[in-house]
C-alpha positions in Angstrom: 116.9 60.3 93.3 114.5 62.9 94.9 116.0 65.3 97.5 114.1 66.6 100.4 113.0 70.2 99.7 114.5 71.4 103.0 118.0 71.1 101.5 117.4 74.5 99.7 116.6 76.2 103.0 119.7 74.7 104.5 121.9 75.9 101.7 120.4 79.4 101.9 121.1 79.4 105.7 124.8 78.6 105.0 125.1 81.3 102.4 123.3 84.0 104.5 125.8 83.4 107.3 128.9 83.8 105.2 129.7 80.1 104.5 130.9 79.1 101.1 130.4 75.8 99.2 132.3 73.4 97.1 130.6 70.8 94.9 127.0 70.0 94.5 124.9 67.6 96.6 124.2 65.2 93.7 127.9 64.8 92.7 130.1 62.0 93.9 132.0 64.5 96.1 128.9 65.8 97.7 128.5 69.3 99.1 130.9 70.9 101.6 130.3 74.2 103.3 133.0 76.1 105.0 133.9 79.6 106.2 136.7 81.3 104.4 139.8 81.3 106.5 138.5 78.3 108.5 138.5 75.6 105.9 139.2 72.8 108.4 135.8 73.5 110.0 133.2 72.3 107.5 129.8 70.8 107.1 129.5 68.0 104.5 126.6 66.1 102.9 127.1 63.2 100.5 124.8 60.7 99.0 126.1 57.2 99.0 124.6 55.2 96.1 125.9 51.8 97.4 123.9 51.7 100.6 121.5 54.5 99.6 122.3 56.7 102.6 123.3 60.3 103.3 126.7 60.8 104.8 126.9 63.8 107.1 130.1 65.3 108.6 129.9 68.3 111.0 132.7 70.1 113.0 132.9 69.8 116.7 133.0 73.1 118.6 136.4 73.9 120.1 138.0 70.9 118.4 139.9 70.0 115.2 137.7 66.9 114.8 134.6 66.2 112.8 131.6 64.1 113.8 130.4 61.8 111.0 127.1 59.8 110.7 124.7 58.4 108.2 121.0 59.0 107.6 118.5 57.1 105.5 116.5 60.2 104.4 117.3 63.7 103.5 114.7 65.3 105.8 116.4 63.9 108.9 119.9 64.7 107.6 119.1 68.3 106.7 117.2 68.9 110.0 120.2 67.5 111.9 122.7 69.6 110.0 120.5 72.7 110.4 120.4 72.2 114.2 124.1 71.6 114.5 124.9 74.6 112.3 122.7 76.9 114.3 124.3 75.7 117.5 127.8 76.0 116.0 127.4 79.6 115.0 125.2 80.5 118.0 122.0 81.5 116.3 118.5 80.5 117.2 116.1 79.3 114.5 113.0 77.4 115.6 113.1 74.0 114.0 110.2 71.6 114.4 
């Protein structure tokens, strides 16, 4: 499997803003990023071998719920997660 190169920038963005990770993106459990002390608010990326899709779960602002969806390619998944993460922590990064 080939990952979109943008995933490295996404992971760097999480780390630079104080979010920690569990797992690795090519494991069965996927990759989960959370902020220490707020473990119920997390961003998750998982590759599903069965239907060859990327599962994404993101926290909803001011809610205990997560929003989950599937993508067919990593570029769209990482772009989506980057946009939602920036909105979630209230930072602006121009994303094309």
